[in-house]
C-alpha positions in Angstrom: 4.9 -0.7 -2.4 8.5 0.1 -1.2 9.3 -3.6 -1.8 8.4 -3.8 -5.5 8.8 -0.2 -6.7 12.5 -0.9 -7.5 11.7 -3.9 -9.6 9.0 -1.9 -11.5 11.4 0.9 -12.0 14.0 -1.4 -13.5 11.6 -3.2 -15.7 10.2 0.1 -17.1 13.7 1.6 -17.6 13.7 3.5 -20.9 9.9 3.4 -21.1 8.8 5.2 -18.0 10.3 7.0 -15.0 9.0 5.8 -11.6 8.6 8.0 -8.5 6.8 7.2 -5.2 4.8 9.0 -2.6 4.2 7.6 0.9 1.1 7.9 3.1 -0.2 6.1 6.2 -3.8 6.5 5.1 -6.3 3.7 4.4 -9.6 3.6 2.6 -12.2 5.7 4.4 -14.6 8.5 3.7 -11.8 11.0 4.0 -9.2 9.3 1.7 -10.6 10.7 -1.5 -10.1 14.3 -0.3 -6.6 13.5 0.7 -5.8 11.9 -2.6 -7.4 14.8 -4.4 -4.8 17.2 -2.9 -2.0 15.0 -4.4 -3.4 14.5 -7.9 -4.3 18.2 -8.1 -0.7 19.0 -7.2 1.2 16.5 -9.3 -1.3 15.3 -12.0 -2.6 14.7 -14.6 -1.2 11.2 -15.2 -0.6 8.7 -17.9 -1.6 5.7 -15.8 -2.8 5.3 -12.3 -2.1 1.9 -10.6 -3.6 1.7 -7.2 -5.3 -0.4 -4.4 -7.3 0.3 -1.3 -4.5 0.2 1.3 -6.1 -2.8 2.9 -3.1 -3.8 5.1 -3.7 -0.6 7.1 -7.5 -0.8 7.2 -8.0 -4.0 9.2 -5.9 -3.0 12.3 -7.7 -2.9 15.7 -9.2 0.4 16.4 -9.8 1.3 12.8 -13.5 2.0 11.9 -15.3 -1.0 10.4 -17.3 -0.2 7.3 -20.3 -2.1 5.9 -19.9 -3.5 2.3 -22.0 -0.6 1.0 -19.9 2.0 2.9 -16.7 0.4 1.7 -17.8 0.3 -1.9 -19.0 3.9 -1.7 -15.7 5.1 -0.3 -13.9 3.1 -3.0 -16.1 4.7 -5.7 -15.3 8.2 -4.4 -11.6 7.3 -4.4 -11.9 6.1 -8.0 -13.8 9.2 -9.0 -10.9 11.4 -7.8 -8.3 9.3 -9.7 -10.4 9.6 -12.8 -9.9 13.3 -12.7 -6.2 12.7 -13.2 -6.2 9.8 -15.7 -8.5 7.8 -18.0 -6.3 4.8 -17.6 -6.6 3.2 -14.1 -5.2 -0.2 -13.0 -6.2 -1.7 -9.6 -4.2 -4.2 -7.6 -5.6 -6.5 -4.9 -4.1 -6.3 -1.4 -1.8 -9.2 -0.5 -2.4 -11.7 2.3 -1.8 -11.6 6.1 -0.2 -14.6 7.7 0.0 -15.7 11.4 2.4 -13.7 13.5 5.4 -15.9 13.9 4.3 -18.4 11.3 4.5 -17.1 7.7 3.3 -20.4 6.3 -0.2 -20.0 7.7 -2.8 -17.5 6.6 -4.1 -15.5 9.6 -7.6 -16.9 10.3 -8.7 -13.6 11.9 -7.3 -10.9 9.7 -6.8 -12.5 6.3 -10.6 -12.9 5.7 -10.8 -9.1 6.1 -8.3 -8.7 3.4 -10.3 -11.0 1.1 -13.4 -9.0 2.0 -11.6 -5.7 1.1 -10.6 -7.2 -2.2 -14.0 -8.6 -3.1 -15.8 -5.3 -2.4 -13.2 -3.3 -4.3 -13.6 -5.7 -7.2 -17.3 -4.9 -7.4 -16.3 -1.2 -7.9 -13.6 -2.0 -10.4 -16.0 -4.2 -12.5 -18.6 -1.4 -12.5 -15.9 1.1 -13.7 -14.3 -1.3 -16.2 -11.0 -1.0 -14.4 -8.5 -3.9 -15.0 -6.9 -5.7 -12.1 -3.4 -6.9 -11.2 -4.3 -9.7 -8.7 -1.3 -9.6 -6.3 -3.3 -11.5 -3.7 -3.9 -14.4 -6.1 -0.3 -14.2 -7.4 1.2 -14.6 -3.9 -1.3 -16.5 -1.8 0.4 -19.9 -2.7 3.9 -18.5 -2.4 4.0 -18.0 1.4 7.7 -19.3 1.4 8.5 -15.8 0.0 7.2 -14.0 3.1 9.4 -12.6 5.9 6.6 -11.7 8.4 2.9 -11.2 8.5 2.9 -8.5 5.9 6.2 -8.3 4.1 8.0 -10.3 1.5 11.5 -11.4 0.5 13.3 -9.8 -2.5 12.0 -12.7 -4.6 8.4 -12.0 -3.5 8.6 -8.3 -4.4 10.2 -9.2 -7.8 7.3 -11.5 -8.4 4.9 -8.6 -7.8 7.0 -6.2 -10.0 6.9 -8.7 -12.8 3.1 -8.5 -12.7 2.7 -4.7 -12.2 5.3 -3.5 -14.8 3.8 -5.3 -17.8 0.3 -3.9 -16.9 1.7 -0.4 -16.8 3.6 -1.0 -20.0 0.5 -2.3 -21.8 -1.6 0.6 -20.5 0.9 3.1 -21.9 0.3 1.6 -25.4 -3.4 2.7 -25.3 -3.9 5.9 -27.2 -3.2 8.7 -24.8 -6.2 10.7 -23.5 -5.6 14.4 -24.0 -5.6 15.1 -20.2 -3.2 12.4 -19.1 0.5 12.8 -18.3 1.6 10.6 -15.3 0.9 7.3 -13.6 0.0 7.0 -9.9 -0.4 4.2 -7.4 -1.8 3.5 -3.9 -0.5 0.0 -3.0 -1.1 -2.6 -0.4 1.2 -0.8 2.0 -0.7 2.4 1.6 2.1 4.0 -0.5 1.9 5.9 -3.8 3.8 5.0 -6.9 4.0 7.6 -9.7 5.1 6.7 -13.2 5.8 9.7 -15.4 5.9 8.7 -19.1 9.4 9.4 -20.5 7.9 10.8 -23.7 6.0 13.5 -21.9 8.0 15.2 -19.1 10.7 15.2 -16.5 10.2 13.2 -13.2 8.7 15.2 -10.5 11.2 15.9 -7.7 9.4 15.4 -4.3 10.5 16.7 -0.9 11.9 13.9 1.3 9.0 14.2 3.8 6.6 13.2 0.9 8.5 10.0 0.0 
C-alpha cells in the first residue's frame, strides 16, 4: 500500500484526496471488529478499496483457516465495510517470490496467496464486488520486484495505474446517501482512504495511525 498510494494520489489529484491508515492486522475472526472501530470513527465513505492483507496472513505461526473459515471471516469483514459505503472495490494480494531470487515464485508461500485470493473471490462474487486484480497484473512482471514482497517504483506505478481508474469510475456511480469517503486495506495490510473532494476536507490523522 505505501508503495502505490503516492501514485494513486497523483492520478486522482483534483478528483479525490487520498489519506492512508496503517495496521499490522491480517484477515481473521477479529479483523472485522478492528476495522469497525476505524469506519465508525472516520466513515462513512464514498468508495472502499480493500483486500484481505494476505501478505501478513501466511507467515509461520499465524493460525491456518479452512476455506469456510476464511470465507466467513471475509464476509464479516465485507459486512463491516458495507456499513460505511455501498461502493466497494476489492484487490487481489500480490505474489511472493523466493527469498534471494525475485524471478522465481515461492513454491511454499505463493500457493497460499493464490488460495487467499481464490477464497476471497468467492465472497466478492457473492456480494457483486468488482476486483482490481493486482496479482494477475504483476505475476508476469517479476523484474519489477525488489525482494520477496516489495516492488520497484515502476511496479508500484503499475498498480496505481490499475487502482486509480477503478476508484475514479466508482466515483461516477450515483452517490448513495450514506457515503462520503473511500477506504482500503491493501496487500501490505494498510489502509488507504480517499475523501471525495466534492464532499469534505481530508481527515487529519495522528502520526501513530499512519
